[in-house]
MIGU-719988 format. One record per atom (N, C-alpha, C): y, z, x; residue in three letters. Coordinates in steps of 0.05 Angstrom, whole numbers, plus 32768, in hexadecimal, padded with zeros to 4 digits. Layout:
BEGIN
YZXALA...
END
This chain:
BEGIN
7DBE7DDA82A0UNK7DBC7DF2828EUNK7DC47E0B829EUNK7DD17E1D8290UNK7DDA7E36829CUNK7DC87E4D8294UNK7DC07E5D82A7UNK7DAD7E7382A2UNK7DBA7E898291UNK7DA97E978282UNK7DB27EAC8270UNK7DBF7EC3827FUNK7DB57EC98297UNK7DC17EDF82A7UNK7DDE7ED982AEUNK7DE47EC082B4UNK7DFF7EB882BBUNK7E107EB882A1UNK7E057EAF828BUNK7E147EB08272UNK7E1C7ECC826BUNK7E0A7EDF826FUNK7E107EFC8269UNK7E267F06827CUNK7E247EFF8295UNK7E387F0882A9UNK7E537EFC82A2UNK7E547EE3829CUNK7E6E7ED68296UNK7E7A7EE1827CUNK7E697EE78269UNK7E747EF38250UNK7E807F0E8256UNK7E737F1F8266UNK7E7E7F39826CUNK7E987F36827CUNK7E987F248290UNK7EAF7F2082A1UNK7EC77F168291UNK7EC17F06827DUNK7ED67EFB826CUNK7EE87F118261UNK7EDC7F278259UNK7EEB7F3C824CUNK7EF37F53825FUNK7EE77F548276UNK7EF07F66828BUNK7F0B7F5C8296UNK7F0E7F418296UNK7F257F3582A3UNK7F3A7F2B828FUNK7F357F2E8275UNK7F487F238261UNK7F637F318263UNK7F797F228260UNK7F937F2E8262UNK7FA57F26824BUNK7FB67F398243UNK7FCB7F34822FUNK7FE57F3C823CUNK7FFB7F338232UNK80157F3A823EUNK801A7F58823CUNK802A7F62824EUNK802E7F7F8251UNK80407F8B823BUNK80567F7D8234UNK806A7F898223UNK806F7F77820BUNK80767F8381F4UNK80797FA081EEUNK805D7FAD81ECUNK805B7FC581F8UNK80427FD381F9UNK80377FD981DDUNK80497FDF81CAUNK80417FE681AFUNK80337FCF81A1UNK80387FB681AAUNK802B7F9F819EUNK80117F9881ACUNK80117F9A81C7UNK7FFA7F9081D7UNK7FE67FA681DFUNK7FEE7FBF81DEUNK7FDA7FD481E5UNK7FC37FD581D1UNK7FC77FD081B7UNK7FB07FCF81A5UNK7F9D7FB981ABUNK7FA77FA281B6UNK7F957F8C81BDUNK7F847F9581D4UNK7F907FA181E8UNK7F817FAA81FFUNK7F6C7FBF81F7UNK7F757FD081E5UNK7F637FE681DBUNK7F4B7FDA81CDUNK7F4F7FC681BBUNK7F387FBB81ADUNK7F257FAC81BFUNK7F2F7F9E81D3UNK7F1E7F9081E5UNK7F0F7FA481F7UNK7F1C7FBA81FEUNK7F107FCE8210UNK7EF97FDD8203UNK7EFB7FE181E8UNK7EE57FF181DBUNK7ECC7FE081D7UNK7ECE7FC781DEUNK7EB67FB781E0UNK7EAC7FAB81C6UNK7E927FA581C5UNK7E867F9781AFUNK7E6F7F8781B9UNK7E617F7A81A8UNK7E497F6B81B0UNK7E507F5081BDUNK7E697F4781B9UNK7E717F2D81C5UNK7E5F7F1681BCUNK7E557F1881A3UNK7E427F048199UNK7E4E7EE8819AUNK7E667EE58191UNK7E727ECA818EUNK7E777EBD81A8UNK7E857ECA81BBUNK7E897EBC81D5UNK7E6E7EB781E4UNK7E5C7ECA81E2UNK7E427EC681F0UNK7E337EAF81E4UNK7E347EAC81C9UNK7E267E9581BDUNK7E337E7B81C5UNK7E4E7E7B81C6UNK7E5C7E6381CEUNK7E547E5B81EBUNK7E537E6E81FDUNK7E4C7E698218UNK7E2E7E61821BUNK7E1E7E6C8209UNK7E017E658209UNK7DFD7E488201UNK7E097E3F81EBUNK7E057E2381E3UNK7E137E1081F7UNK7E297E198202UNK7E357E088217UNK7E227E06822FUNK7E167E1C8236UNK7E047E1D824DUNK7DEB7E0C824AUNK7DE37E078231UNK7DCC7DF6822BUNK7DD17DD98234UNK7DEB7DD18232UNK7DF27DB58237UNK7E037DB18250UNK7E0A7DC6825EUNK7E1B7DC38276UNK7E0F7DD4828DUNK7E1A7DD082A5UNK7E0F7DDC82BDUNK7E227DF182C9UNK7E3B7DF382C1UNK7E4D7E0682CDUNK7E637E0D82B9UNK7E6D7E2682BAUNK7E837E2E82A9UNK7E9E7E2782B6UNK7EB07E1F82A4UNK7ECC7E1A82ACUNK7EDE7E288299UNK7EF87E2A82A0UNK7F0B7E37828EUNK7F0C7E288273UNK7F057E0F8273UNK7F067DFF825AUNK7EF37E098245UNK7EDF7E18824CUNK7ECD7E258238UNK7ED17E438238UNK7ED87E4F824EUNK7EDA7E6C824FUNK7EF17E76823EUNK7F087E68823FUNK7F1F7E70822FUNK7F197E6E8210UNK7F0F7E578207UNK7F077E5581EBUNK7EF37E6A81E3UNK7EDF7E7081F4UNK7ECC7E8581EEUNK7ED97EA081EAUNK7EEC7EA681FCUNK7EFB7EBF81F9UNK7F0B7EBF81DFUNK7F167EA781D9UNK7F267EA581C0UNK7F167EAC81A7UNK7EFC7EA581A7UNK7EEB7EAC8190UNK7EEA7ECA818CUNK7EE77ED981A2UNK7EE67EF681A0UNK7F017F028199UNK7F177EF781A4UNK7F317F00819DUNK7F367EFC8180UNK7F2F7EE58175UNK7F327EE18158UNK7F217EF48148UNK7F087EF88150UNK7EF77F0B8142UNK7F037F278142UNK7F0F7F2F8159UNK7F1B7F49815BUNK7F337F4C8149UNK7F427F368147UNK7F597F368133UNK7F4F7F3C8117UNK7F387F2F810FUNK7F2E7F3480F4UNK7F257F5180F0UNK7F1B7F5D8106UNK7F127F798104UNK7F2A7F8C8100UNK7F3F7F87810EUNK7F577F98810CUNK7F617F9780EFUNK7F637F7F80E3UNK7F6C7F7D80C8UNK7F587F8780B4UNK7F3E7F8280B9UNK7F297F8C80A6UNK7F297FAA80A5UNK7F2E7FB780BCUNK7F2D7FD480BCUNK7F447FE080ABUNK7F5A7FD280AAUNK7F707FDB8099UNK7F677FD9807BUNK7F5D7FC18074UNK7F557FBC8059UNK7F3E7FCE804FUNK7F2C7FD48062UNK7F157FE5805BUNK7F1B8003805FUNK7F338009806AUNK7F3A8025806FUNK7F2680328082UNK7F1B80238095UNK7F07802D80A8UNK7F14803D80BEUNK7F0B805680C2UNK7F17806680D7UNK7F0C806180F3UNK7EF4805680F4UNK7EE78051810EUNK7EDE80348112UNK7EDF802B812AUNK7ED580118132UNK7EC88014814DUNK7EAD800F814EUNK7E9E80128166UNK7EA0802E8172UNK7EA28042815FUNK7EA2805E8167UNK7EBE80688170UNK7ED28057816DUNK7EEE805E8175UNK7F00805C815DUNK7F17806A815EUNK7F2A80678147UNK7F33804A8145UNK7F368041812CUNK7F3F80268128UNK7F5D8024812EUNK7F67800C8132UNK7F838008813BUNK7F9680158127UNK7F918011810DUNK7FA4801B80F9UNK7FA4803A80F9UNK7F8E804680FFUNK7F8C80638101UNK7F99806E811AUNK7F9580608130UNK7FA08069814AUNK7FBE8064814DUNK7FC7804D8142UNK7FE380478143UNK7FEF80498127UNK7FEF80338118UNK7FF9803380FCUNK7FF0801980F0UNK7FF2801780D5UNK7FEB7FFE80C7UNK7FFD7FE880D0UNK80177FED80D3UNK802A7FD880DBUNK80237FCD80F6UNK801C7FDF8109UNK80157FD68124UNK7FFB7FC58123UNK7FE87FCE8113UNK7FCE7FC08111UNK7FD27FA48106UNK7FE37FA180F2UNK7FE87F8780E6UNK7FF57F7480FBUNK80097F7E8109UNK80187F6D811CUNK80077F678135UNK7FF87F7B813EUNK7FE67F768155UNK7FD07F62814EUNK7FC67F658136UNK7FB27F51812CUNK7FBE7F35812CUNK7FD67F338122UNK7FE37F198121UNK7FE57F0C813DUNK7FED7F1C8150UNK7FF17F10816BUNK7FD67F098178UNK7FC17F188170UNK7FA67F118179UNK7F9D7EF6816DUNK7FA47EF18154UNK7F9E7ED88147UNK7FAB7EC18156UNK7FC57EC4815DUNK7FD37EB0816CUNK7FC67EAB8188UNK7FC07EC18195UNK7FB47EC081B0UNK7F997EB081AFUNK7F8A7EB3819AUNK7F707EA58198UNK7F757E868199UNK7F8A7E7D818CUNK7F8F7E60818CUNK7F997E5781A7UNK7FA87E6881B5UNK7FB17E6081D0UNK7F997E5C81E2UNK7F857E6C81DFUNK7F6D7E6A81EFUNK7F5D7E5181E8UNK7F5C7E4A81CEUNK7F4F7E3181C6UNK7F5B7E1981D2UNK7F757E1A81D7UNK7F837E0381E2UNK7F7B7DFB81FFUNK7F6A7E0C820CUNK7F607E068226UNK7F477DF48226UNK7F3D7DEE820EUNK7F267DDC820CUNK7F2C7DC18218UNK7F187DB28221UNK7F1C7D98822DUNK7F2C7D86821BUNK7F3F7D778227UNK7F517D668217UNK7F427D538205UNK7F2B7D48820EUNK7F1D7D3481FEUNK7F107D4081E5UNK7F0C7D5A81E4UNK7F007D6681CCUNK7F137D7A81BFUNK7F2B7D7D81C9UNK7F3D7D9181BFUNK7F437D8E81A1UNK7F487D768197UNK7F4D7D74817AUNK7F357D7E816AUNK7F1D7D788172UNK7F057D818164UNK7F027D9F8166UNK7F087DAB817DUNK7F067DC88181UNK7F1A7DD6816EUNK7F337DCC816EUNK7F477DD8815DUNK7F417DD5813FUNK7F377DBE8138UNK7F2F7DBA811CUNK7F197DCD8114UNK7F057DD08124UNK7EEF7DE2811FUNK7EF87DFE811DUNK7F097E07812FUNK7F127E228130UNK7F257E288119UNK7F377E168113UNK7F4B7E1A80FEUNK7F3C7E1C80E3UNK7F297E0A80DEUNK7F1A7E0B80C5UNK7F0B7E2580C3UNK7EFF7E2E80D9UNK7EF07E4780D9UNK7F027E5E80D3UNK7F197E5F80E0UNK7F2C7E7680DCUNK7F347E7880BEUNK7F397E6180B2UNK7F417E618095UNK7F297E6A8084UNK7F117E62808BUNK7EF97E6A807BUNK7EF47E88807EUNK7EF97E948095UNK7EF67EB18098UNK7F097EBF8085UNK7F217EB58083UNK7F347EC28070UNK7F2B7EBE8053UNK7F1F7EA7804DUNK7F147EA38032UNK7EFF7EB8802CUNK7EED7EBC8040UNK7ED87ED0803CUNK7EE27EEC8039UNK7EF77EF38048UNK7F037F0E8045UNK7F0F7F12802AUNK7F1C7EFD801FUNK7F277EFF8004UNK7F117F027FEFUNK7EFB7EF37FF2UNK7EE57EF67FE0UNK7EDA7F137FE1UNK7ED87F1E7FF9UNK7ECE7F397FFCUNK7EE07F4D7FEEUNK7EFA7F497FF0UNK7F0D7F5A7FE2UNK7F0B7F577FC4UNK7F087F3E7FBBUNK7F067F397F9EUNK7EED7F467F92UNK7ED87F477FA2UNK7EBF7F547F99UNK7EC37F717F92UNK7ED67F7E7F9FUNK7EDB7F9A7F9BUNK7EE47FA07F7EUNK7EEF7F8C7F71UNK7EF97F8F7F55UNK7EE37F897F40UNK7ECB7F827F4AUNK7EB67F7A7F37UNK7E9F7F8E7F38UNK7E937F937F21UNK7E7D7FA67F20UNK7E647F9B7F2DUNK7E607F817F2DUNK7E487F767F3AUNK7E4F7F597F43UNK7E3F7F507F57UNK7E437F367F63UNK7E287F297F66UNK7E257F107F5DUNK7E0B7F027F61UNK7E067EFE7F7FUNK7DEC7EFE7F86UNK7DE57EFB7FA2UNK7DEF7EE17FADUNK7DEF7ECC7F9EUNK7DF97EB27FA7UNK7E167EB37FB0UNK7E267EC17FA1UNK7E437EC47FA8UNK7E457ED67FC1UNK7E357EEB7FC3UNK7E367EFC7FDAUNK7E307EED7FF3UNK7E1B7EDD7FF2UNK7E137ECE800AUNK7E297EBA8012UNK7E367EAE7FFEUNK7E4C7E9C8005UNK7E627EAC8012UNK7E687EC48009UNK7E7D7ED48015UNK7E777EDB8032UNK7E5F7EE58038UNK7E597EEC8053UNK7E567ED38065UNK7E4F7EBD8059UNK7E4F7EA48068UNK7E6A7E9D8072UNK7E7F7EA28062UNK7E9A7E9C806AUNK7EA57EB2807CUNK7EA07ECB8075UNK7EAC7EE18084UNK7E9F7EE5809FUNK7E857EE080A1UNK7E767EE580BAUNK7E697ECC80C5UNK7E5B7EBD80B4UNK7E4B7EA780BDUNK7E5A7E9180CBUNK7E717E8980C0UNK7E7E7E7180CBUNK7E897E7680E7UNK7E917E8E80EEUNK7E9B7E938109UNK7E857E92811EUNK7E6E7E9D8117UNK7E577E9B8129UNK7E4D7E7E812BUNK7E4E7E6F8114UNK7E477E538114UNK7E5B7E438126UNK7E747E498123UNK7E897E3C8133UNK7E847E408150UNK7E7D7E598157UNK7E787E608173UNK7E617E4F817FUNK7E4C7E4C816FUNK7E347E3D8178UNK7E3C7E1F817BUNK7E4B7E148169UNK7E527DF8816BUNK7E667DF48181UNK7E797E068185UNK7E8F7E028198UNK7E857DFF81B4UNK7E727E1081BCUNK7E677E0D81D7UNK7E5B7DF281DCUNK7E4B7DE981C8UNK7E3E7DCE81CAUNK7E537DB881CAUNK7E677DBB81B9UNK7E7C7DA781B7UNK7E8B7DA381D2UNK7E927DB981DEUNK7EA17DB881F8UNK7E8F7DAD820EUNK7E757DB3820CUNK7E627DA98220UNK7E5B7D8B821DUNK7E637D808206UNK7E5E7D638202UNK7E447D5D81F3UNK7E397D7081E4UNK7E207D6B81D5UNK7E267D5781BEUNK7E127D4981B6UNK7E157D3581A0UNK7E1B7D438186UNK7E267D348173UNK7E2E7D3F8159UNK7E177D4B8149UNK7E007D3F814AUNK7DE97D49813CUNK7DE17D658147UNK7DE07D688161UNK7DD97D81816DUNK7DEE7D968166UNK7E077D8E8167UNK7E1C7DA18160UNK7E187DAC8143UNK7E117D9A8131UNK7E0D7DA28115UNK7DF57DB68113UNK7DE07DAF8121UNK7DC87DC18120UNK7DCF7DDD812BUNK7DDF7DDD8140UNK7DE77DF7814CUNK7DFA7E06813AUNK7E0C7DF8812CUNK7E1D7E058118UNK7E0C7E128103UNK7DF87E0480F9UNK7DE77E0F80E4UNK7DD67E2780EFUNK7DCE7E258108UNK7DC07E3C8115UNK7DD27E548114UNK7DEB7E51811DUNK7DFE7E67811EUNK7E047E728102UNK7E067E6080EFUNK7E0C7E6980D3UNK7DF67E7B80C8UNK7DDD7E7280CBUNK7DC67E8280C1UNK7DC47E9C80D0UNK7DC97E9B80EAUNK7DC87EB380FAUNK7DDE7EC680F2UNK7DF57EBB80EBUNK7E0B7ECC80E1UNK7E047EDA80C7UNK7DF77ECC80B5UNK7DEE7ED9809CUNK7DDB7EF080A2UNK7DC77EEA80B4UNK7DB47EFF80BBUNK7DC27F1780C8UNK7DD57F1280D9UNK7DE57F2780E6UNK7DF47F3880D1UNK7E007F2B80BDUNK7E0F7F3A80A9UNK7DFD7F4B8097UNK7DE67F40808FUNK7DD37F508080UNK7DCA7F688090UNK7DC57F6480AAUNK7DBD7F7A80BBUNK7DD37F8E80BDUNK7DEC7F8580BFUNK7E037F9780C0UNK7E057FA880A7UNK7E017F9C8090UNK7E017FAA8077UNK7DEB7FBF8076UNK7DD37FB78080UNK7DBC7FC98081UNK7DC37FE18093UNK7DCD7FDC80AAUNK7DD37FF180BDUNK7DE9800480B4UNK7DFB7FF980A3UNK7E10800B8098UNK7E0480228088UNK7DED801D807CUNK7DE08032806CUNK7DC9803F807BUNK7DBC8031808DUNK7DA3803B8099UNK7DA4803C80B8UNK7DBB803780C4UNK7DBD803980E1UNK7DC4805580EAUNK7DC880578104UNK7DD180708110UNK7DEE806D8119UNK7DFF80808112UNK7E1C807D8117UNK7E2280788134UNK7E1480878147UNK7E1A80838163UNK7E138067816DUNK7E01805A815FUNK7DF9803F8167UNK7E0A802B8157UNK7E0E8030813DUNK7E1D801E812CUNK7E3A801D8132UNK7E458034813CUNK7E6180348144UNK7E75803C812FUNK7E6C80418117UNK7E7E804A8101UNK7E6D805A80EEUNK7E7B806A80DDUNK7E6C807C80CBUNK7E57806E80BAUNK7E40807A80B8UNK7E2B806F80A7UNK7E3280748089UNK7E2D80608079UNK7E338062805CUNK7E4F805A8054UNK7E5D804E8067UNK7E7980468060UNK7E7B80338049UNK7E68801F8048UNK7E69800C8032UNK7E64801A8017UNK7E53802E8017UNK7E4D803C7FFEUNK7E66804C7FF6UNK7E72805B8009UNK7E89806B8002UNK7EA1805A7FF9UNK7EA380428004UNK7EB980307FFDUNK7EB2801E7FE5UNK7E9A80227FDAUNK7E9180137FC3UNK7E927FF57FC8UNK7E8C7FED7FE1UNK7E8C7FD17FE8UNK7E727FC37FDEUNK7E757FAA7FD9UNK7E5E7F997FD1UNK7E507F907FEBUNK7E3B7F9E7FF2UNK7E2B7F978009UNK7E137F888000UNK7E047F7C8013UNK7DEB7F6F800BUNK7DD87F827FFDUNK7DD87F9B8006UNK7DC67FAF7FFAUNK7DCE7FB57FDDUNK7DE87FB77FD8UNK7DF17FBD7FBDUNK7DEB7FA57FAAUNK7DF17F8D7FB4UNK7DEC7F757FA4UNK7DCE7F737F9DUNK7DBE7F787FB1UNK7DA17F767FADUNK7D977F8B7F9AUNK7DA27FA47F9CUNK7D9A7FB97F8AUNK7DA17FB27F6DUNK7DB87FA77F68UNK7DBF7F9D7F4EUNK7DAC7F887F44UNK7DA57F767F56UNK7D937F607F4FUNK7D787F6B7F47UNK7D6F7F807F55UNK7D557F8C7F50UNK7D557FA17F39UNK7D6D7FA57F2DUNK7D6F7FB67F16UNK7D6E7FD47F1BUNK7D7B7FDC7F31UNK7D7C7FF97F38UNK7D8C80087F22UNK7D7F80197F13UNK7D8C80277EFDUNK7D9F803D7F08UNK7DB7803D7EFDUNK7DCB80527F05UNK7DDA804B7F1EUNK7DD880337F28UNK7DE5802C7F42UNK7E03802D7F3FUNK7E0E80227F2AUNK7E2B80217F27UNK7E36803D7F25UNK7E29804E7F17UNK7E32806A7F14UNK7E3180787F30UNK7E1C80737F3FUNK7E1A80807F59UNK7E2F80767F6CUNK7E35805C7F6BUNK7E4980507F7DUNK7E66805A7F77UNK7E6B80607F5EUNK7E8680697F56UNK7E8980877F55UNK7E7580957F5EUNK7E7780B37F5FUNK7E8D80BB7F72UNK7E9980D27F6DUNK7EAF80DC7F7FUNK7EA480E17F9BUNK7EB680DE7FAFUNK7EAE80E37FCAUNK7EC780ED7FDAUNK7ED181047FD0UNK7EE881107FDCUNK7EE181237FF3UNK7ECE81347FEDUNK7EC581488001UNK7EAE813C8011UNK7EA881498028UNK7E91813F8038UNK7E7781438028UNK7E7581588019UNK7E5D815D8009UNK7E5981467FF5UNK7E6F813F7FE8UNK7E6E81297FD4UNK7E66810E7FE2UNK7E72810A7FF9UNK7E6C80F18008UNK7E4E80F0800FUNK7E4481068019UNK7E2781068021UNK7E1581028009UNK7E1D810E7FF3UNK7E0D810C7FDAUNK7E0D80F07FCFUNK7E2580E37FD1UNK7E2780C87FC7UNK7E1680B47FD7UNK7E1880B77FF1UNK7E0880A58003UNK7DEB80A97FFEUNK7DE280C27FFCUNK7DC680C87FF8UNK7DBC80BD7FDDUNK7DCC80BF7FC8UNK7DC580B67FAEUNK7DC280987FADUNK7DD5808A7FB9UNK7DD5806D7FB8UNK7DBD80627FC9UNK7DB9806E7FE0UNK7DA280667FF0UNK7D87806B7FE2UNK7D8680817FD3UNK7D6D80867FC4UNK7D6880707FAFUNK7D7E80667FA3UNK7D7C80517F8FUNK7D7380377F9DUNK7D7F80327FB5UNK7D76801A7FC4UNK7D58801B7FC9UNK7D4F80327FD2UNK7D3380357FD9UNK7D2080347FC0UNK7D2B803C7FA9UNK7D1A803B7F91UNK7D13801F7F89UNK7D23800C7F90UNK7D1D7FF07F89UNK7D167FDE7FA1UNK7D127FEB7FB8UNK7D097FDC7FD0UNK7D1E7FCC7FDEUNK7D377FD57FDDUNK7D4C7FC67FEAUNK7D4A7FC68008UNK7D447FDC8016UNK7D437FDB8033UNK7D2E7FC7803DUNK7D177FC78031UNK7D027FB4803AUNK7D0B7F978034UNK7D187F93801DUNK7D217F788017UNK7D367F6F802BUNK7D477F818034UNK7D5C7F7A8048UNK7D4F7F718062UNK7D3B7F80806BUNK7D2D7F798084UNK7D207F5E8081UNK7D147F59806AUNK7D077F3F8066UNK7D1B7F288066UNK7D337F2D805AUNK7D477F19805AUNK7D527F138075UNK7D567F288086UNK7D5F7F2480A1UNK7D4B7F1380B1UNK7D317F1880ADUNK7D1C7F0980BBUNK7D1C7EEC80B1UNK7D207EE88097UNK7D207ECC808CUNK7D377EBC8097UNK7D4F7EC88097UNK7D677EBA80A1UNK7D657EB580BFUNK7D597EC780CDUNK7D557EC280EAUNK7D427EAB80EFUNK7D2D7EA980DFUNK7D1B7E9280E1UNK7D297E7880DAUNK7D3A7E7980C6UNK7D497E6180BEUNK7D5C7E5880D4UNK7D687E6B80E2UNK7D7A7E6580F8UNK7D6A7E56810EUNK7D537E608115UNK7D427E54812AUNK7D3A7E388121UNK7D347E358108UNK7D2C7E1A80FDUNK7D437E068101UNK7D5B7E0F80FCUNK7D737DFE80FFUNK7D767DF5811CUNK7D727E08812EUNK7D757E02814BUNK7D617DEE8154UNK7D4A7DED8148UNK7D357DDB8150UNK7D3D7DBE814DUNK7D517DB8813CUNK7D5A7D9D8138UNK7D6D7D93814DUNK7D787DA5815DUNK7D8B7D9C8172UNK7D7C7D908189UNK7D897D7C8196UNK7D7D7D6F81AEUNK7D847D8081C6UNK7D6F7D8D81D1UNK7D727D9E81E9UNK7D577DA181F6UNK7D587DAB820EUNK7D3F7DB2821DUNK7D327DCA8210UNK7D197DCD8214UNK7D0A7DE48208UNK7D167DFF8211UNK7D1E7E01822AUNK7D2A7E1A8233UNK7D437E218223UNK7D537E0D821CUNK7D6B7E11820CUNK7D647E1D81F1UNK7D4F7E1181E5UNK7D467E1B81CBUNK7D3C7E3881CDUNK7D2E7E3E81E2UNK7D247E5A81E6UNK7D3B7E6D81EBUNK7D507E6481F7UNK7D687E7581FBUNK7D747E7C81DFUNK7D757E6981CDUNK7D7F7E6E81B3UNK7D6C7E8181A3UNK7D537E7E81A7UNK7D407E90819AUNK7D447EAC81A4UNK7D477EAF81BEUNK7D4B7ECA81C9UNK7D667ED681C0UNK7D7A7EC581BEUNK7D947ECE81B4UNK7D917EDA8198UNK7D837ECB8186UNK7D7F7ED4816BUNK7D6F7EEE816AUNK7D5A7EF0817AUNK7D4A7F08817BUNK7D5A7F208184UNK7D6B7F1C8198UNK7D7B7F3281A2UNK7D8F7F3B818EUNK7D997F28817DUNK7DAE7F2F816AUNK7DA37F3D8152UNK7D8D7F338146UNK7D837F3F812DUNK7D657F43812EUNK7D587F3D8144UNK7D3B7F408145UNK7D327F5C8141UNK7D427F70814AUNK7D3B7F8C8147UNK7D3A7F94812AUNK7D477F848119UNK7D477F8B80FCUNK7D307F7E80EEUNK7D267F6780F9UNK7D127F5880EAUNK7CF67F5D80F4UNK
END
């Protein structure tokens, strides 16, 4: 088993030392920029954590695929920011704002390709399974993004559909990360499945927390403007729950004009007041806690030492425990 302190150091070193080709600069500078502005590195760290539960030392055969998970995630962020018209990512200008939409599209594409190149470093005996898992996950993430875009054309979305969407858009990649580390380390199929389910439930909790923080977080901590989902009239967990709880006037509030800063501030305040009138913030916190417990329950089914299970519990607590 590999200690958490080493897992954290290896995760950090992975992105301090990551390299892309030098030229053309206009294509690869955005990649270096996105990696340099950081992030939580949830996916590679989870991959290295589950690997470390079943193995004793890191090799390039797991480090490169772990990096590939983050490279793929970063690709989705570059393209998501274009579709969402987001000006900031982690407190910095998004690629399409700093360069152009065309550059962001092409740089995202090359990041997608790079992620598969890194997956190819997995051990030969499990490489087909690694590529199958990653390919299926990549396609599912695109399915989830399309569902998210489709929701923008609808006045309301049932909670069941919303949960399916975030499961695809966010949950499956975190689930893939959890299974991939165990797969490369040689864990049995049952344990891999339990860890996949752990990651999936944790991904749902993380996305609900992200939706909550979009409305109730602090910009300097959250890394992007607060209230962006409200201003963009996106279907977030909070919006879906408010509809479910019968918040009167929600549709009118969400479609109010937001051209000036005064209008934007008023729109955010009005929608949040409606959320609070039906208890949405408390419901979100309760849902995050429930999903976190479900993730831990899934992990209990995997065959591992007690310390490995406690590592997964601490990982979950660090990711969403502050919300629950």
